[in-house]
N, C-alpha and C positions, 0 to 999 in steps of 0.2 A: 022243238029240238034247237039247241044251241048252235049258234054258226060254228062251222069248221074251223080250225086252227089256221092261219094263213100259211100257204106253202112259202118256201120249202119247210117240212115238218122239223122242229128244233132238234138238233142232235150236237152235243158238245163237240167243238172241233178238232179236240186233242184226243178223243175216246176212240175206241175201236168200234168199226161198223161192220153190219151185215156183208158179207161176201167181199170183205177188204183185204182179203190175204192175196198173197203173190199166186198162190194155186187156182184161186177163182179167176183171176186175169187171165192165167194161162188158157183155164178152160174156155173162157169167153173168145180168146184169140183163135183158139182150134176152130170153136164152132163158126167164127166168124170167117174163117179162111184167110185171116191177114197173113200178108206177105210184105217181103222188104220193100220200102217205099210207100207202103199203104199209109193213107192218111186220115188219122183218128183223133177225135175231139174227146177228151176225159172231161166231163162237166160235173161240176160239184165236188172237186177234189179237196182233200182235208190235208192237215200240215204235215202228216205224216204218209203222204201220199206216195206210193210205190207203183200203182198201176201203170201210170205212164211211162215210169222208168223202165219197168218191166217189157213194155211193148217196145220202146225204143231199143234197150239194150238186147233182146233177146230175140225179137222179131223184124227188127231193122224198121221199124215204123216212124213216119214223121208224125208227131205228136202235139196236140195242143191241149194243156192243162188249164181249166179255167174255173174261175170262182168269183164270187163277189165281195169276198172279205180281202182286204189288203194286206192284213197281217197274215194271213195264209198265205197268200202269194207272195209276201216276201221270204217267208221261210222256204216254199218251193223254188224259188229264184236261186237262193244259196244252195240249195240241195243239188240242182241241176248243173251250177258252176261247177261243184265240188266233184261231181261226177263227169265233168268234161262233155255234158250232153247239149251244151248251147246250140249247137248246130240241128239238134234234132228233135228237143223238146222246147216248145214255147210256151210261155206262162202268160196269161191273159186274164184281165179283169172283165167280166161280163155281166149283164143283168141275166141271171138264172131263169126268168120265167120269158125271157124274149133275148136270147143269145143271136147276136147280130154277126152272122156269117152268111156267105154266099151261097146259094141253093145249090146243091150237089157237091157240096166243097169237101164232103168227108166219105170214106169207104166204111167206116164205123164209128159209132158214137156210145160211150160207155158212160152210164149212171151207175156208179157203183157203192152201193150202201148208203145212199141218199134218195130221198123221195123229196123232188124238187119242185113238182106240179101234180094237180089231179092227173089221173091216167088220161083221159080225154085231151087234155091240154098237152101233155108230153107227147103224145103219138102225133097229134096235128101240128105241132111246134117243130119237132124234131125231123120228122119224115122227111120235108123238102130240102134239108141240110144234107141228107143221103144222096151218095151217088147211085145210079143204078145198080141194084142187087146189093147195095150197102146194108150193113147189119146194125140194128139197134138193140142195146142191152139196157133193161131198167130194173130197177128195184122196186118192189111195191109190196103192201102187206096183203095177206091172205089169209084165209081160214083153212084150218087142217083138222084131221080126225074124224070121227063118225058124228060127233055131237058138239055144237059150239054154244056155251052158254049164253043166254040171252044179254047178260051184262057185257059179255066181250062184244057182241054183235053191237050192241047199243053204243058201247063206247068208242068202238072204231068208226060206225056211222057218224057220230058227232065228229070225230076227227078228221075224216076224209070227206065228208059231205056227201057221201053215197056208201050203199052196202059193201060190205066185205066180200070179196070174190072167193071162189075157189081157184085153185092154180090152173084148171083147165079152163076156167070163165076168163082168166087172165089171158089166156092164149086166145079164146074167142075174140076178146076185144082188139087184140093185135090184128087177127085176121080181118076184122070188121072196119080197121083203120087203114087198111092197105099193107099189110105185112104177111109173109108166110110164116107162120111160128115154128121154130126150130128147136127150142129146148126151153126147160124151165125146171127149176129146182128151189127147194125151200129148206130153211133151218130145221133140224130135227130136234128133239127135247134138250139133248145134251148140249148140242150148238146153242140154242137160245139160252140156256141156264147160263153158260158161260159169258155170252155176250152182255146178259144183264148183270152178273156178276162183276164183270169188268168194267161196266158203264157206271155202275152205282157210285164209287168214289168220285168220279167227275161232277155227278150232280150236286155234290156238297160244295164246290166250287163255283157255283153259277147262282143268280138271283133265284130265288124260290118258284117266282112266277113262269120263270122259263122252262122250268124243269116239270111242271104240274103235270103236264099230258105224260111224260115219260114215266114218273111215279105211278100213276093211275095204270099205265100199261104194264108195269113190272108188277103191281101188287095184283092184278088181275090174273096174270101167268102164276104167279106163286099160289095163288088161291085154287086155281084148278088142279095144280100139281102136275100137269104136263101141258104140252104146246097144244092150244085150240086156235090159236092166232099165231103167225109166223111172218116172216118177211121171205119172199120169193124174188128169184133173179130170172127174168125171162129174156131170150133172145129170138128177133124176128128178121127177116130179111125184107128189104122194101120191095113190093111187088108191084109191077106196073099195070096200069090199067088193060083189060082185055088179055093179060097173062094167062095162059093155061094153068092148072093147077099140076102138080107134080106128079109123075106117074104113081100109081099104087105100089108098094112095095110087095115083091113075091114073097110070102111067108111059107111056101111050100117047100 
């Protein structure tokens, strides 16, 4: 097996991202029970970033939008100034693999549309930065449908350095890493088709070696004719050691 591509997985900075819509941000905010004054880290933001803006404008959150690319951050600083959000949105450059923040600093961390680290690394790195009962929202590839072609499974194992998970297995990993799983959603066929259709022109503008993995990913999707691998967005609440599980829901 060839080594996995270094994280974060390459994605053109100005292209549309999975779960990058304002509606997806609002869904996260509702699941995370964000309130005015809540402190949120929006990690791995893009130049057209709106997640942090939505959280600041509509939910009254204090947001740190962070990335490693200074050109992206310059555009974000200009947008924050134009919207007069300087006091509510802070733009900061960080090492995406080791973001330097205080333990318990954030009520929520949002990784929207970017796969910044392997799943185990993301959960272990970001959990300490959350306050008690803080929420984490992460994007990660999953397998969907009844049958996943071997070529798709092999591609993603090469890319991630680990087997491709089902959405329920993604939630299980959250649980094992000290989170109470609360929600998961994945892109459906039409959404994935639209994502790749809008992504393709951006790949023509970057060196071919940077786009190699994405081109293979898109080709495998189109060969199958439907989504057999997709992107999921999962939300988990930080669970404390010894915390009792939530009561079972009454289905009667």
